[in-house]
N, C-alpha and C positions, 0 to 999 in steps of 0.2 A: 663398433666396439671391437677392439682387437683382443687376441688371446693373451693371457698372462705368461710372460717368459719365466723360465725356471728360476732365474736370478731374483726376480721380484717375489716369486712364491717363497723362496728360502729366506730372502732378506739377510739379516745378520744373525739368523738362528744357527745353532750348532747342528751339524749333520753327523750322524753316526752310521757306520757301515759294518755289516756282519758278513764275513767271508762265507761263501757257499761252495766254491770250486776254484780250480785253476784252468785257464784256457790253454790251448796248444802252444802258445807263445810264453807260457808261464806268467801270465798276468792274472791277477786276482779277479774272480767273478764274485760279486757281493750284492747284497740288498742294502741300500742306503735309505735312511729315514731322517726326516725332520720331525722330532717328537715321535708320534705314532704313525705319521703319514709316510707311506712307502713312496719314495720319489720315482722309482721306476714305473710303478703303477700309475702315478699321477701323469708322468710323461706319456705313457702309452694311451691312457684314456683321453688325454687332451690332444692326441695326434702329433706329439713331438718325438715319439720313438716307436720303433716296431719291436715286437717280441722276437727275441733271438732264440728260436726253438732248439738250437743245437745244445743249449745249456739249461733251458727251462721252458715250460709251457705256462708258467704262472701268469703271464701278461697277455696271452692269446685272446682271451675274452675282451680285455680292455682295448686291445688293438682293433679287434673286430667292431667294437662299439664306436670307436673313433672313425673307422673306415665308413661305417654305415651313416654316420652323422656328417661326413665330409669335414672333419675337424683337422686343423693343423696341416701336416704334409698331405693328408688325404683330400684336401681341397683342390689339389691339382695332380698332375702326373709326376711320378718320380721313379727312380730305379732303386730297387732294394739294395741296401749296402753290400750284401754278400755277392749280388750279381755284378755290381759296379766293380768291386775288388777283383772278382774272377775275370771280368773283361779286361781289366788293366794288366793282370798277370799274363794274359794270353797275347799281349801285344809284343 
């Protein structure tokens, strides 16, 4: 039994996003929902995303739960996105 992809979880439902901040590249940082379901939380708890602690600690517990359960990306080895980007900048 495979994990549900985000596209299947959302389906044809309307997604609403609430702005929380702006990142250093002037991109909006937001919480997006399908109804009352926080999609960032859903992705973190299912192992499809990591908590980006630079802007929020809201999803740290969910990320840790996914990590402990070896769900999604935590089922194998991977490089944290910020480490991957930092490595590419240093080349």
